[in-house]
C-alpha positions as CSV (number, residue, x, y, z in Angstrom):
1,M,0.0,0.0,0.0
2,K,1.1,3.5,-0.8
3,S,-0.1,4.8,2.6
4,Q,2.5,2.7,4.5
5,P,5.7,4.2,3.2
6,N,4.2,7.7,3.1
7,A,3.1,7.3,6.8
8,V,6.5,6.1,7.9
9,T,8.3,9.0,6.0
10,S,6.0,11.5,7.5
11,L,6.4,10.1,11.0
12,N,10.1,10.2,10.7
13,K,9.9,14.0,9.9
14,F,7.9,14.6,13.0
15,K,10.2,12.4,15.0
16,K,13.3,14.4,13.9
17,L,11.7,17.7,14.8
18,R,10.4,16.3,18.1
19,N,13.8,15.0,19.0
20,I,15.5,18.3,18.4
21,L,12.9,20.3,20.3
22,A,12.1,18.0,23.2
23,H,15.4,17.4,24.7
24,S,16.4,20.9,25.7
25,A,14.9,24.2,26.7
26,Y,17.5,26.0,24.6
27,I,18.5,25.4,21.0
28,S,22.1,26.2,20.1
29,D,23.0,28.0,16.9
30,E,24.4,24.7,15.5
31,E,21.1,22.9,16.2
32,L,19.1,25.8,14.7
33,D,21.4,25.6,11.6
34,S,20.7,21.9,11.3
35,I,17.0,22.5,11.4
36,Y,17.3,25.2,8.7
37,S,19.4,22.9,6.5
38,D,17.0,19.9,6.8
39,N,14.6,20.1,3.9
40,E,12.2,17.6,5.4
41,I,11.8,19.7,8.6
42,M,11.6,23.0,6.8
43,A,8.9,21.6,4.6
44,I,6.8,21.1,7.7
45,L,7.7,24.5,9.2
46,S,7.8,26.6,6.1
47,D,4.3,28.1,6.6
48,Y,3.7,27.2,10.2
49,P,1.1,26.2,11.4
50,D,-0.6,25.6,8.0
51,T,2.0,23.2,6.6
52,Y,2.5,21.5,9.9
53,L,-1.3,20.8,10.3
54,K,-1.6,19.7,6.7
55,E,1.1,17.1,7.1
56,F,-0.3,16.0,10.5
57,R,-3.8,15.5,9.1
58,A,-2.5,13.7,6.0
59,N,-0.5,11.4,8.1
60,K,-3.5,10.8,10.4
61,N,-5.5,9.8,7.3
62,R,-2.7,7.5,6.1
63,L,-2.5,5.7,9.5
64,N,-6.3,5.4,9.6
65,R,-6.4,3.9,6.1
66,L,-3.7,1.4,7.1
67,M,-5.5,0.5,10.3
68,Y,-8.9,0.0,8.7
69,S,-7.5,-1.9,5.8
70,R,-5.9,-4.3,8.2
71,I,-9.1,-4.7,10.2
72,S,-11.1,-5.4,7.0
73,R,-8.5,-8.0,5.9
74,M,-8.8,-9.6,9.3
75,N,-12.6,-9.7,9.0
76,K,-12.4,-11.2,5.6
77,D,-10.0,-13.9,6.8
78,K,-12.5,-14.9,9.6
79,S,-15.4,-15.3,7.1
């Protein structure tokens, strides 16, 4: 399914950003430069909060599709 690799890619973007921001109350200039140079993170932050929310919602939909496709396959297997 196309949703699976897209969901994983999107989750990795959020994970990168979360890891940078969650571990300290202060971001050094080097860390800030690494954020600015990371195209995946900047794609999420370019027009914050619009692009962030758009990516978040798209990933939520991907994960829901994966979950419900798995449930429907399980139900077919039981039949």
